[in-house]
NUVEXVO-865091 format. One line per 5 residues: number of its first residue (from 1); their letters; for each residue x, y, z of N, C-alpha, C, O. Coordinates in steps of 0.2 Angstrom, whole numbers, plus 5000, padded with zeros to 4 digits. Layout:
<atoms>
NUM) A) X/Y/Z/X/Y/Z/X/Y/Z/X/Y/Z ~ ...;
</atoms>
This chain:
<atoms>
1) MRVLF) 4932/5149/5146/4927/5144/5146/4929/5138/5149/4935/5135/5147 ~ 4925/5135/5154/4927/5129/5157/4924/5123/5154/4918/5123/5153 ~ 4928/5118/5153/4926/5112/5149/4926/5106/5153/4931/5105/5156 ~ 4921/5102/5153/4921/5095/5156/4922/5090/5150/4918/5090/5146 ~ 4927/5086/5151/4929/5081/5145/4927/5075/5147/4928/5072/5153;
6) AGSPA) 4923/5071/5143/4920/5064/5144/4923/5060/5139/4922/5061/5133 ~ 4927/5055/5141/4929/5050/5136/4932/5044/5140/4933/5044/5146 ~ 4933/5038/5137/4936/5032/5140/4941/5029/5136/4947/5028/5139 ~ 4941/5027/5130/4946/5023/5126/4952/5028/5124/4951/5034/5124 ~ 4957/5025/5121/4963/5029/5119/4962/5034/5114/4965/5039/5113;
11) IAIPS) 4957/5032/5109/4955/5037/5104/4954/5044/5106/4955/5049/5102 ~ 4952/5045/5112/4950/5051/5115/4955/5055/5118/4955/5061/5119 ~ 4961/5052/5119/4967/5055/5123/4969/5061/5119/4970/5066/5122 ~ 4971/5061/5112/4973/5067/5109/4968/5073/5110/4971/5079/5110 ~ 4962/5072/5110/4957/5077/5111/4958/5080/5118/4957/5086/5119;
16) LESIL) 4958/5076/5123/4960/5078/5130/4966/5083/5130/4966/5088/5133 ~ 4971/5080/5127/4977/5084/5127/4976/5091/5123/4979/5096/5125 ~ 4972/5091/5118/4971/5097/5114/4968/5102/5118/4969/5108/5117 ~ 4963/5100/5122/4959/5105/5127/4964/5108/5131/4964/5114/5133 ~ 4969/5104/5134/4974/5106/5139/4978/5112/5136/4981/5116/5139;
21) NTEGI) 4979/5111/5129/4984/5115/5126/4981/5121/5122/4984/5125/5118 ~ 4974/5122/5123/4971/5127/5119/4970/5133/5124/4967/5133/5129 ~ 4973/5139/5121/4973/5145/5125/4966/5148/5126/4961/5148/5121 ~ 4964/5150/5132/4958/5152/5134/4953/5147/5136/4947/5149/5138 ~ 4955/5141/5136/4950/5135/5138/4953/5132/5144/4959/5130/5144;
26) ELAGV) 4949/5131/5149/4951/5128/5155/4947/5121/5156/4941/5121/5155 ~ 4951/5116/5158/4948/5110/5159/4946/5109/5166/4950/5109/5171 ~ 4939/5109/5167/4936/5109/5173/4937/5102/5176/4937/5101/5183 ~ 4937/5097/5172/4938/5090/5175/4937/5085/5169/4935/5087/5164 ~ 4938/5078/5171/4937/5073/5166/4932/5068/5169/4932/5066/5175;
31) LTNPD) 4927/5066/5165/4922/5061/5166/4924/5055/5162/4925/5055/5156 ~ 4925/5049/5165/4927/5043/5162/4923/5037/5165/4920/5038/5171 ~ 4923/5031/5162/4920/5025/5165/4924/5023/5171/4930/5024/5172 ~ 4921/5019/5176/4924/5016/5182/4930/5012/5180/4930/5009/5174 ~ 4934/5011/5185/4940/5006/5184/4937/4999/5183/4932/4998/5186;
36) TPKGR) 4940/4995/5179/4938/4988/5178/4944/4983/5179/4950/4985/5178 ~ 4942/4977/5181/4947/4972/5183/4951/4970/5176/4948/4969/5171 ~ 4958/4970/5177/4962/4968/5171/4968/4964/5173/4970/4964/5179 ~ 4971/4960/5168/4976/4956/5170/4974/4950/5173/4969/4948/5174 ~ 4980/4946/5174/4978/4939/5177/4975/4939/5184/4972/4935/5186;
41) HGTPA) 4977/4944/5188/4975/4945/5195/4968/4949/5195/4966/4950/5201 ~ 4966/4952/5190/4960/4956/5190/4960/4962/5194/4955/4964/5197 ~ 4966/4965/5194/4967/4971/5198/4963/4977/5194/4964/4978/5188 ~ 4959/4981/5198/4956/4986/5195/4960/4991/5192/4965/4993/5195 ~ 4959/4993/5185/4963/4998/5182/4959/5003/5179/4953/5002/5177;
46) PTEVG) 4961/5009/5178/4957/5015/5175/4957/5014/5167/4960/5010/5164 ~ 4952/5017/5165/4951/5018/5157/4958/5021/5155/4962/5024/5158 ~ 4959/5021/5148/4965/5024/5145/4964/5031/5146/4969/5035/5147 ~ 4958/5034/5145/4958/5041/5147/4959/5043/5154/4962/5048/5155 ~ 4956/5039/5158/4958/5040/5166/4965/5040/5167/4967/5044/5171;
51) EAAQR) 4968/5035/5164/4976/5035/5165/4979/5041/5163/4984/5043/5166 ~ 4977/5043/5157/4981/5049/5154/4979/5055/5158/4983/5059/5159 ~ 4973/5056/5161/4971/5061/5165/4975/5062/5171/4977/5067/5173 ~ 4977/5056/5174/4981/5056/5180/4988/5058/5179/4991/5061/5183 ~ 4990/5057/5173/4997/5059/5171/4997/5067/5169/5002/5070/5171;
56) EGSFL) 4991/5069/5167/4991/5076/5164/4991/5082/5169/4993/5087/5168 ~ 4987/5081/5175/4986/5086/5179/4983/5084/5185/4982/5078/5187 ~ 4981/5089/5189/4978/5088/5196/4970/5089/5196/4967/5090/5201 ~ 4967/5090/5190/4960/5091/5190/4956/5085/5192/4959/5080/5192 ~ 4950/5086/5194/4946/5081/5196/4944/5076/5191/4942/5078/5185;
61) ILKPE) 4945/5069/5192/4943/5064/5188/4937/5060/5191/4937/5058/5196 ~ 4931/5061/5187/4925/5058/5189/4924/5051/5186/4925/5050/5180 ~ 4922/5046/5190/4921/5039/5187/4915/5036/5190/4915/5031/5193 ~ 4909/5039/5189/4903/5037/5192/4900/5030/5188/4901/5029/5182 ~ 4897/5026/5192/4894/5020/5190/4888/5022/5185/4886/5019/5180;
66) KLDAA) 4884/5027/5188/4878/5030/5184/4879/5038/5184/4882/5041/5189 ~ 4876/5041/5179/4875/5048/5179/4869/5050/5183/4864/5053/5180 ~ 4869/5048/5189/4863/5050/5193/4863/5056/5197/4868/5060/5195 ~ 4859/5058/5202/4859/5064/5205/4866/5065/5209/4868/5071/5209 ~ 4869/5060/5212/4875/5061/5215/4881/5063/5210/4885/5068/5211;
71) AREQV) 4881/5060/5204/4886/5062/5199/4884/5069/5196/4889/5073/5195 ~ 4878/5071/5195/4876/5078/5193/4878/5083/5198/4881/5088/5196 ~ 4878/5081/5205/4880/5086/5210/4888/5087/5209/4890/5093/5210 ~ 4891/5082/5208/4899/5082/5208/4900/5087/5202/4905/5091/5202 ~ 4897/5085/5196/4898/5089/5190/4897/5097/5191/4900/5101/5189;
76) ASLKP) 4891/5098/5194/4889/5105/5195/4894/5109/5199/4895/5115/5199 ~ 4897/5105/5204/4902/5108/5208/4908/5111/5205/4912/5115/5207 ~ 4909/5108/5199/4915/5110/5194/4913/5117/5190/4918/5120/5188 ~ 4907/5119/5190/4905/5124/5186/4907/5124/5179/4910/5129/5177 ~ 4906/5119/5176/4908/5119/5168/4903/5123/5164/4897/5123/5165;
81) DLLVS) 4906/5125/5159/4902/5129/5154/4900/5124/5148/4894/5125/5145 ~ 4904/5120/5146/4903/5115/5140/4905/5108/5142/4910/5107/5145 ~ 4901/5104/5139/4903/5096/5139/4906/5094/5132/4903/5096/5127 ~ 4912/5091/5132/4915/5089/5126/4916/5081/5127/4919/5079/5132 ~ 4912/5077/5123/4912/5070/5124/4915/5067/5117/4914/5069/5112;
86) FAYGR) 4919/5062/5119/4922/5058/5113/4923/5050/5116/4927/5049/5120 ~ 4918/5046/5114/4918/5039/5115/4918/5038/5123/4922/5034/5125 ~ 4914/5042/5126/4913/5041/5133/4909/5034/5135/4911/5030/5139 ~ 4905/5032/5131/4902/5026/5131/4895/5026/5134/4892/5020/5135 ~ 4892/5031/5136/4885/5032/5139/4882/5038/5136/4885/5043/5134;
91) LFGPK) 4875/5037/5136/4871/5043/5134/4870/5048/5139/4869/5046/5145 ~ 4869/5054/5138/4868/5059/5142/4861/5062/5142/4858/5063/5137 ~ 4858/5061/5148/4851/5063/5148/4850/5071/5149/4855/5074/5150 ~ 4844/5073/5148/4842/5080/5148/4844/5084/5155/4847/5089/5155 ~ 4843/5080/5161/4845/5083/5167/4853/5084/5167/4855/5089/5170;
96) FLSLF) 4857/5079/5165/4864/5080/5165/4866/5086/5160/4870/5090/5162 ~ 4863/5086/5154/4865/5091/5149/4863/5098/5152/4866/5103/5150 ~ 4858/5099/5156/4856/5105/5158/4861/5108/5163/4861/5114/5165 ~ 4866/5105/5165/4872/5107/5169/4877/5112/5166/4881/5115/5169 ~ 4876/5112/5159/4881/5115/5155/4878/5121/5151/4874/5120/5147;
101) PLGGI) 4879/5127/5153/4876/5133/5150/4877/5133/5142/4872/5136/5139 ~ 4882/5131/5140/4884/5131/5133/4882/5124/5129/4884/5123/5123 ~ 4879/5120/5133/4877/5113/5130/4883/5108/5130/4888/5109/5134 ~ 4883/5104/5125/4888/5099/5124/4889/5098/5117/4885/5099/5113 ~ 4895/5095/5116/4897/5093/5109/4900/5086/5109/4903/5084/5114;
106) NIHPS) 4900/5083/5104/4902/5076/5103/4907/5075/5097/4905/5078/5092 ~ 4912/5071/5098/4916/5070/5092/4915/5063/5090/4915/5058/5094 ~ 4914/5062/5083/4912/5055/5081/4916/5054/5075/4916/5058/5070 ~ 4919/5048/5074/4924/5046/5069/4920/5044/5063/4922/5038/5061 ~ 4916/5048/5060/4913/5046/5053/4911/5053/5050/4911/5058/5054;
111) LLPKY) 4909/5053/5044/4906/5058/5041/4898/5058/5042/4894/5055/5038 ~ 4896/5061/5048/4889/5060/5049/4885/5064/5043/4887/5069/5041 ~ 4879/5061/5042/4875/5056/5046/4877/5049/5044/4873/5044/5046 ~ 4882/5047/5041/4884/5041/5039/4887/5037/5046/4891/5040/5049 ~ 4885/5031/5047/4888/5027/5052/4887/5030/5059/4891/5031/5063;
116) RGPSP) 4880/5032/5061/4879/5034/5067/4879/5027/5072/4878/5022/5069 ~ 4881/5028/5078/4882/5022/5082/4889/5021/5085/4893/5025/5084 ~ 4890/5015/5088/4896/5013/5092/4902/5011/5088/4907/5010/5091 ~ 4901/5009/5081/4907/5006/5078/4908/5009/5071/4909/5006/5066 ~ 4909/5016/5071/4909/5019/5064/4916/5017/5060/4916/5017/5054;
121) IQAAI) 4921/5017/5064/4928/5015/5061/4928/5008/5058/4930/5007/5053 ~ 4925/5003/5062/4925/4996/5060/4920/4996/5054/4921/4992/5049 ~ 4915/5000/5054/4910/5000/5048/4913/5002/5042/4912/4999/5036 ~ 4917/5007/5042/4921/5010/5036/4925/5005/5033/4926/5004/5027 ~ 4929/5001/5038/4933/4996/5035/4929/4990/5032/4931/4987/5027;
126) LNRDA) 4924/4988/5036/4920/4982/5034/4917/4983/5027/4917/4979/5023 ~ 4915/4990/5026/4912/4991/5019/4917/4994/5014/4915/4995/5008 ~ 4923/4993/5016/4929/4995/5011/4928/5002/5008/4928/5003/5002 ~ 4926/5007/5012/4925/5013/5010/4932/5016/5008/4937/5015/5010 ~ 4932/5021/5003/4937/5025/5001/4939/5031/5005/4944/5034/5005;
131) ITGVT) 4933/5033/5008/4933/5040/5012/4929/5039/5018/4924/5036/5018 ~ 4932/5041/5024/4928/5042/5030/4930/5048/5033/4932/5053/5029 ~ 4929/5050/5039/4931/5056/5042/4929/5057/5049/4928/5052/5053 ~ 4929/5063/5051/4928/5065/5058/4923/5070/5058/4923/5075/5055 ~ 4918/5070/5063/4913/5075/5063/4912/5077/5071/4912/5073/5075;
136) IQTLA) 4912/5084/5072/4910/5087/5078/4903/5090/5078/4902/5094/5074 ~ 4899/5087/5082/4892/5089/5082/4890/5091/5089/4893/5090/5094 ~ 4884/5094/5089/4881/5096/5096/4878/5089/5098/4876/5085/5095 ~ 4878/5089/5105/4875/5083/5108/4867/5084/5108/4864/5089/5110 ~ 4864/5079/5106/4857/5078/5105/4854/5072/5109/4858/5068/5111;
141) QEMDC) 4847/5072/5110/4844/5067/5114/4844/5060/5110/4844/5055/5113 ~ 4844/5061/5103/4845/5055/5099/4852/5054/5097/4856/5059/5096 ~ 4854/5048/5097/4861/5046/5096/4864/5049/5089/4861/5047/5084 ~ 4869/5053/5090/4873/5056/5084/4868/5060/5079/4870/5060/5073 ~ 4863/5063/5082/4859/5067/5077/4859/5074/5078/4855/5078/5075;
146) GDILA) 4865/5077/5082/4865/5084/5083/4868/5088/5077/4870/5085/5072 ~ 4867/5094/5077/4869/5098/5072/4877/5098/5071/4881/5097/5076 ~ 4879/5098/5065/4886/5098/5063/4890/5104/5064/4888/5109/5061 ~ 4895/5104/5068/4899/5110/5069/4906/5110/5065/4908/5116/5063 ~ 4908/5105/5063/4914/5104/5059/4915/5097/5057/4913/5092/5060;
151) SAQLQ) 4918/5096/5051/4919/5089/5048/4925/5089/5044/4927/5094/5041 ~ 4929/5084/5044/4935/5083/5039/4935/5076/5036/4933/5071/5040 ~ 4937/5075/5030/4937/5069/5027/4944/5066/5028/4949/5069/5029 ~ 4944/5059/5028/4950/5055/5029/4950/5050/5023/4946/5046/5022 ~ 4956/5050/5019/4956/5046/5013/4959/5039/5016/4964/5039/5020;
156) LTGRE) 4956/5034/5013/4958/5027/5016/4962/5023/5010/4961/5024/5004 ~ 4967/5019/5012/4971/5016/5007/4968/5009/5006/4970/5006/5001 ~ 4964/5006/5011/4961/5000/5010/4965/4995/5014/4964/4989/5014 ~ 4970/4997/5018/4974/4993/5022/4974/4994/5029/4977/4992/5034 ~ 4970/4999/5031/4969/5001/5038/4966/4996/5042/4962/4992/5040;
161) TTLSL) 4968/4996/5049/4965/4992/5054/4961/4997/5058/4962/5003/5058 ~ 4957/4994/5063/4954/4998/5067/4959/5002/5072/4958/5008/5073 ~ 4964/4999/5073/4969/5002/5077/4972/5008/5074/4973/5013/5076 ~ 4975/5007/5068/4978/5012/5064/4973/5018/5062/4975/5024/5062 ~ 4967/5016/5060/4962/5021/5058/4960/5025/5064/4959/5031/5064;
166) SEIAA) 4960/5022/5070/4958/5025/5076/4963/5031/5078/4961/5036/5080 ~ 4969/5029/5077/4975/5034/5078/4974/5040/5073/4976/5045/5075 ~ 4973/5038/5067/4972/5044/5062/4966/5048/5064/4967/5054/5064 ~ 4961/5045/5066/4955/5049/5067/4956/5053/5074/4953/5059/5074 ~ 4959/5050/5079/4961/5053/5085/4965/5060/5084/4963/5065/5087;
171) DKAAQ) 4970/5059/5080/4974/5065/5078/4970/5071/5074/4971/5076/5076 ~ 4966/5068/5070/4962/5073/5066/4957/5077/5070/4956/5083/5070 ~ 4954/5073/5075/4949/5076/5080/4953/5082/5084/4950/5087/5085 ~ 4959/5080/5086/4963/5084/5091/4964/5091/5087/4965/5096/5090 ~ 4966/5090/5080/4967/5096/5076/4961/5101/5075/4962/5107/5075;
176) MLPEV) 4955/5098/5075/4949/5101/5073/4946/5105/5080/4943/5110/5079 ~ 4947/5102/5085/4944/5104/5091/4945/5111/5094/4940/5114/5096 ~ 4951/5113/5094/4953/5120/5096/4948/5126/5093/4946/5130/5096 ~ 4948/5125/5086/4944/5130/5083/4937/5130/5085/4933/5135/5086 ~ 4934/5124/5085/4927/5123/5088/4926/5126/5095/4921/5129/5096;
181) LKKTA) 4931/5125/5099/4930/5127/5106/4930/5135/5106/4926/5138/5110 ~ 4935/5138/5102/4936/5145/5102/4929/5148/5100/4927/5153/5102 ~ 4927/5146/5094/4921/5149/5091/4915/5147/5096/4910/5152/5096 ~ 4914/5142/5099/4909/5141/5104/4909/5146/5110/4904/5149/5112 ~ 4916/5147/5112/4917/5152/5117/4914/5159/5115/4911/5163/5119;
186) DKTIQ) 4916/5161/5109/4914/5168/5107/4908/5168/5103/4906/5174/5101 ~ 4904/5163/5103/4897/5162/5100/4897/5164/5093/4893/5167/5091 ~ 4903/5162/5089/4903/5163/5082/4902/5156/5078/4903/5156/5072 ~ 4901/5151/5082/4901/5144/5079/4895/5144/5074/4889/5146/5076 ~ 4896/5141/5069/4890/5139/5064/4888/5132/5064/4892/5128/5065;
191) KTAQN) 4881/5131/5064/4878/5125/5065/4875/5123/5058/4871/5127/5055 ~ 4876/5116/5056/4872/5114/5050/4868/5108/5052/4871/5103/5055 ~ 4862/5108/5051/4858/5102/5053/4859/5096/5048/4861/5097/5042 ~ 4859/5090/5051/4860/5084/5047/4854/5082/5043/4849/5084/5045 ~ 4856/5079/5037/4850/5077/5033/4849/5070/5036/4852/5065/5034;
196) HSDAS) 4844/5069/5040/4842/5063/5043/4840/5057/5038/4841/5052/5040 ~ 4837/5059/5033/4835/5054/5028/4841/5050/5025/4840/5045/5022 ~ 4847/5053/5025/4853/5050/5023/4857/5046/5028/4862/5043/5027 ~ 4854/5045/5034/4857/5042/5040/4858/5035/5039/4854/5031/5036 ~ 4864/5032/5041/4865/5025/5041/4868/5023/5048/4870/5028/5052;
201) YCKLI) 4867/5017/5050/4869/5015/5057/4874/5009/5057/4874/5005/5053 ~ 4878/5009/5063/4882/5003/5064/4881/5000/5070/4878/5004/5075 ~ 4882/4994/5071/4881/4990/5077/4886/4990/5082/4892/4991/5080 ~ 4885/4988/5088/4890/4986/5093/4894/4980/5091/4890/4975/5089 ~ 4900/4980/5091/4904/4974/5089/4905/4969/5095/4907/4971/5100;
206) KKEDG) 4903/4963/5093/4904/4958/5099/4909/4953/5097/4911/4952/5091 ~ 4911/4949/5102/4916/4944/5101/4915/4939/5096/4919/4937/5092 ~ 4908/4937/5095/4906/4932/5090/4907/4934/5083/4907/4930/5078 ~ 4907/4941/5082/4908/4944/5076/4915/4942/5073/4915/4942/5067 ~ 4919/4940/5077/4926/4938/5075/4927/4931/5072/4932/4930/5069;
211) IINWN) 4922/4927/5073/4922/4920/5070/4922/4920/5062/4917/4923/5059 ~ 4927/4918/5059/4928/4918/5052/4923/4913/5049/4923/4907/5050 ~ 4919/4916/5044/4915/4911/5040/4919/4911/5033/4919/4915/5029 ~ 4922/4905/5032/4927/4904/5026/4923/4903/5020/4926/4903/5015 ~ 4916/4903/5020/4912/4903/5014/4912/4910/5011/4910/4911/5005;
216) KSAVE) 4913/4915/5015/4914/4922/5012/4920/4923/5008/4924/4918/5007 ~ 4920/4928/5004/4925/4929/4999/4932/4932/5003/4931/4934/5009 ~ 4937/4931/5000/4944/4933/5003/4944/4941/5004/4946/4943/5009 ~ 4940/4944/5000/4940/4952/5001/4936/4953/5007/4938/4958/5011 ~ 4931/4950/5008/4927/4951/5014/4930/4949/5021/4930/4952/5026;
221) IDAEI) 4934/4943/5021/4937/4941/5027/4943/4945/5028/4944/4947/5034 ~ 4947/4947/5023/4952/4952/5024/4950/4958/5028/4953/4961/5032 ~ 4944/4961/5025/4941/4967/5028/4939/4966/5036/4940/4970/5040 ~ 4937/4960/5037/4935/4958/5044/4941/4958/5049/4941/4960/5054 ~ 4946/4955/5046/4952/4954/5050/4955/4961/5052/4957/4962/5057;
226) RAFYP) 4955/4966/5047/4957/4972/5048/4952/4976/5053/4955/4980/5057 ~ 4946/4975/5052/4941/4979/5056/4941/4976/5063/4939/4980/5068 ~ 4942/4970/5064/4942/4967/5071/4949/4967/5074/4950/4963/5079 ~ 4954/4971/5072/4960/4971/5075/4961/4978/5078/4960/4983/5075 ~ 4962/4979/5085/4964/4974/5089/4959/4970/5093/4960/4966/5098;
231) SPLSR) 4952/4972/5092/4947/4968/5096/4941/4968/5092/4939/4973/5088 ~ 4937/4962/5092/4938/4956/5096/4943/4951/5093/4944/4946/5096 ~ 4946/4953/5087/4951/4948/5083/4947/4943/5080/4942/4940/5082 ~ 4949/4942/5074/4946/4936/5069/4949/4930/5071/4955/4929/5073 ~ 4945/4925/5072/4947/4918/5074/4944/4912/5070/4938/4913/5067;
236) TVHNG) 4947/4907/5070/4945/4901/5067/4947/4895/5072/4950/4896/5077 ~ 4946/4889/5070/4948/4883/5074/4953/4878/5070/4951/4877/5064 ~ 4958/4876/5073/4963/4871/5069/4964/4866/5074/4967/4867/5080 ~ 4962/4860/5072/4963/4854/5077/4960/4855/5084/4964/4853/5089 ~ 4954/4858/5084/4951/4859/5091/4954/4865/5095/4952/4866/5100;
241) RELLI) 4959/4869/5092/4962/4874/5095/4960/4881/5092/4960/4881/5086 ~ 4958/4886/5096/4956/4892/5093/4963/4896/5090/4968/4896/5094 ~ 4962/4898/5084/4967/4901/5081/4965/4908/5079/4960/4909/5075 ~ 4969/4913/5081/4968/4920/5079/4972/4922/5072/4978/4920/5072 ~ 4968/4925/5068/4972/4927/5061/4972/4935/5062/4968/4938/5062;
246) LQADV) 4979/4937/5063/4980/4944/5065/4982/4948/5059/4980/4954/5059 ~ 4985/4945/5054/4986/4949/5048/4986/4945/5041/4988/4939/5041 ~ 4983/4948/5036/4982/4944/5030/4981/4949/5025/4980/4955/5026 ~ 4980/4946/5019/4978/4950/5013/4975/4946/5007/4976/4940/5008 ~ 4972/4949/5003/4969/4945/4997/4975/4943/4993/4979/4947/4991;
251) YKGDF) 4975/4936/4991/4981/4933/4987/4980/4935/4980/4974/4934/4977 ~ 4985/4938/4977/4984/4940/4970/4989/4936/4965/4990/4938/4960 ~ 4993/4931/4968/4998/4928/4965/4995/4922/4961/4989/4921/4960 ~ 4999/4918/4958/4997/4912/4954/4999/4906/4958/5004/4903/4957 ~ 4994/4903/4962/4995/4897/4965/4992/4891/4962/4986/4892/4960;
256) IQSSG) 4995/4886/4960/4992/4880/4957/4990/4875/4962/4995/4872/4965 ~ 4984/4874/4962/4982/4869/4967/4983/4862/4965/4982/4860/4959 ~ 4985/4857/4970/4985/4850/4968/4978/4847/4967/4974/4850/4970 ~ 4978/4842/4963/4971/4839/4962/4969/4835/4969/4974/4833/4973 ~ 4963/4834/4970/4961/4830/4976/4953/4832/4977/4951/4837/4974;
261) NLQNT) 4950/4828/4982/4943/4829/4983/4942/4835/4986/4936/4838/4986 ~ 4947/4838/4990/4945/4844/4993/4947/4851/4990/4947/4856/4992 ~ 4949/4850/4983/4951/4856/4979/4945/4861/4979/4939/4859/4978 ~ 4947/4867/4980/4942/4873/4980/4938/4873/4986/4932/4876/4986 ~ 4939/4869/4991/4935/4869/4997/4937/4875/5002/4942/4876/5004;
266) PALVL) 4932/4879/5004/4933/4884/5009/4936/4882/5015/4934/4876/5018 ~ 4941/4885/5018/4944/4884/5024/4950/4879/5024/4953/4877/5029 ~ 4951/4877/5017/4957/4872/5016/4963/4876/5016/4964/4881/5012 ~ 4968/4874/5020/4975/4877/5020/4979/4874/5014/4980/4868/5014 ~ 4980/4878/5009/4982/4876/5002/4989/4875/5002/4992/4870/4999;
271) GIDKQ) 4993/4879/5005/5000/4879/5005/5003/4886/5006/5000/4889/5010 ~ 5009/4887/5003/5012/4894/5005/5014/4897/4998/5015/4894/4993 ~ 5015/4904/4999/5018/4908/4994/5024/4911/4998/5023/4915/5003 ~ 5030/4910/4996/5036/4913/5000/5036/4920/5001/5039/4923/5005 ~ 5032/4924/4996/5032/4931/4997/5026/4933/5001/5026/4939/5004;
276) CGILI) 5021/4929/5001/5014/4932/5003/5012/4928/5010/5008/4931/5014 ~ 5014/4922/5011/5012/4919/5017/5008/4912/5016/5009/4909/5011 ~ 5004/4910/5021/5000/4904/5021/4994/4905/5017/4990/4910/5018 ~ 4992/4901/5012/4987/4902/5008/4981/4898/5010/4981/4892/5011 ~ 4975/4901/5011/4969/4898/5013/4963/4899/5008/4962/4905/5007;
281) QTGDG) 4960/4894/5006/4955/4894/5001/4948/4897/5005/4947/4896/5011 ~ 4945/4902/5002/4939/4905/5004/4933/4903/4999/4934/4900/4994 ~ 4927/4906/5000/4922/4905/4996/4923/4908/4989/4920/4906/4984 ~ 4927/4913/4989/4929/4916/4983/4936/4919/4983/4937/4925/4986 ~ 4941/4916/4981/4947/4918/4981/4951/4915/4987/4949/4911/4990;
286) ILAVK) 4958/4917/4987/4962/4914/4992/4965/4920/4996/4966/4925/4994 ~ 4965/4918/5003/4968/4923/5008/4975/4921/5010/4976/4915/5011 ~ 4979/4926/5009/4986/4925/5011/4987/4927/5018/4987/4933/5020 ~ 4989/4923/5023/4989/4924/5030/4997/4925/5032/5001/4921/5030 ~ 4998/4931/5035/5005/4933/5037/5006/4932/5044/5012/4932/5046;
291) ELQYQ) 5001/4933/5049/5003/4933/5056/4997/4929/5059/4991/4930/5058 ~ 4999/4924/5064/4994/4920/5067/4996/4919/5074/5001/4921/5077 ~ 4991/4917/5078/4992/4916/5085/4987/4911/5088/4981/4912/5088 ~ 4990/4905/5091/4985/4901/5095/4983/4905/5101/4987/4908/5104 ~ 4977/4904/5103/4975/4907/5110/4980/4905/5115/4982/4899/5116;
296) QKKAL) 4981/4910/5119/4986/4910/5125/4993/4909/5123/4997/4908/5127 ~ 4995/4909/5117/5002/4909/5114/5004/4915/5111/5000/4920/5111 ~ 5010/4916/5109/5013/4922/5106/5010/4922/5099/5009/4917/5095 ~ 5010/4929/5097/5009/4930/5089/5015/4928/5086/5020/4930/5088 ~ 5014/4925/5080/5020/4923/5076/5019/4925/5069/5013/4925/5066;
301) SWRDF) 5025/4926/5065/5025/4927/5058/5023/4920/5055/5024/4915/5059 ~ 5021/4920/5049/5018/4913/5046/5024/4908/5046/5022/4902/5047 ~ 5030/4910/5044/5035/4905/5044/5037/4902/5051/5037/4896/5051 ~ 5037/4906/5056/5038/4904/5063/5032/4899/5065/5033/4894/5069 ~ 5026/4901/5063/5020/4897/5065/5021/4890/5062/5020/4885/5065;
306) LNGSR) 5023/4890/5056/5023/4883/5052/5029/4879/5055/5028/4873/5055 ~ 5034/4882/5058/5039/4878/5061/5037/4874/5067/5039/4869/5068 ~ 5032/4877/5070/5029/4873/5076/5022/4870/5075/5019/4866/5079 ~ 5020/4870/5069/5013/4867/5067/5014/4864/5060/5011/4867/5055 ~ 5018/4859/5059/5019/4856/5053/5013/4852/5050/5014/4851/5044;
311) DFINS) 5008/4851/5054/5002/4848/5051/4997/4853/5048/4992/4851/5046 ~ 4999/4860/5048/4994/4865/5046/4992/4865/5039/4987/4865/5037 ~ 4997/4864/5035/4996/4863/5027/4992/4857/5026/4993/4852/5028 ~ 4987/4858/5022/4982/4853/5020/4977/4852/5025/4973/4847/5024 ~ 4977/4855/5030/4972/4854/5036/4966/4859/5034/4966/4863/5029;
316) LLT) 4960/4857/5037/4954/4860/5036/4952/4864/5042/4950/4861/5047 ~ 4951/4870/5041/4949/4875/5047/4942/4875/5048/4938/4873/5044 ~ 4940/4876/5054/4932/4876/5056/4931/4882/5060/4925/4883/5061;
</atoms>
């Protein structure tokens, strides 16, 4: 069975490698997004999947701007049997899917029908779920509505970031994929329709979502910091300078606030706890910040940060 793999970010790389290592499955080619400018000089660079594909073999790597007639002609020339998609970033139309005699399958890092859409990993962290998972489904014309071919649960500790949970989900998907491919090839795969009435959806994460609202609770802000790492990153402002909060936790210690007019004011930098970090008041509870970074500067541990920002304690963030 010849497979065309479609993917762009790093989370899809283990699945690409899994296809290459599955006996009886031949990788016909890789479909990924076009190169984009990166770095200080704006040099075009491939997607993470595109870069991995260049390392892995001599198969054709397609980077079309659009899935138009020209792109379909290129794909058709590869004579693929099945399309496997994981975070490619674009929808496949009926003309494109008709190029695959066995149709297409999609890997989605949630337990569908929960968290259909572009940010299921962030959604699980933001909602402080105890369980999420990975689902392999058939590709359908409506987003993430296909029949379920396989699913697996992932237990969460409550300290995951999008980076760490993406790595866990990527590895789980790569473990699940070979069996799905083999059963698809020999036509023994079982399909289960989703219960569409139970569906929930997640939105595209934007840079402005990372702006910290200090009136929220410490629990909510902690979840946002983890969900928005490594992108778009949670941010606030100190003395007119953008400040990234990279690592934090809900403070569970006993900090005694000094009296004053600003007592219990959200966004007030209260002081430090030598074990936990810099303490910042929120709308409900205290956030203990462990790693910070001024924009365009290096990320620093809280102690090193305070050595260069001695006016930080008792300041009011905005």
